[in-house]
N, C-alpha and C positions, 0 to 999 in steps of 0.2 A: 213738184211732181204733179202732172195733170191727170185727169181721170181717164185719158185715152191711152196712157202707157200701159203696157202689159209686161209681166215678168215671163220670160221665156226660159223654160227648163232645157238644159243641154244634156243629152244622153250620149252614151258611147254606143256606136253600132255594135250589136252582138257578134258580128262576123269579123269586121276589120278594125274595130275600136275607134273609128273616125267620129268626131263630134257631130251630133245631129240635133238640131233644134226641134223641140216637141211642140209643133203647132199644126194647124189644119193644112198649111201649104206643104208640109213635109210629107210628100206622097207615099213614101215607103216606110214611114216610121214604124218601128224603132230602127229600121235599117237605113243606111245612107243612100242606097241605090237599089234598083231592081236586081242587079247582079248579086249583091250581098243577100237579098231576100231569097233568091233562087238557090244560092249556095246553102243557105240554112235549110230550105225545103228539101234539097237533095240529101242533106245529112240526116233528116228525119226519115226520108224514104228508104235510105240504105241502112237504117237503124244505127248510125253512128251516134245519134242523139236518142236517148231513151228515158223514160220515167222509171225510176227505181220501184221495185215492188214485185209481188208475185204475179204471174201471168194469169189472167182470167181464162185463157185458152187451156192452160194446164189443169185448172180446176174442173172445167167442163169435160175434158177428155178422160179424167180419172173416174167420173161418175158412171160411165157407160158400162 
């Protein structure tokens, strides 16, 4: 094994589960493509994806 070899980590695209190498050349990492990246962004925008917990907005609206 020479000093120029690198270990490449292979990840699964969060959207379609396709294998994605984790390296600088992988433009959309952790996604496999711009399409999968935009699908994920859309899921956050329409609140299909959420972070569990109490809403900060609810706390602020109850103080008034």
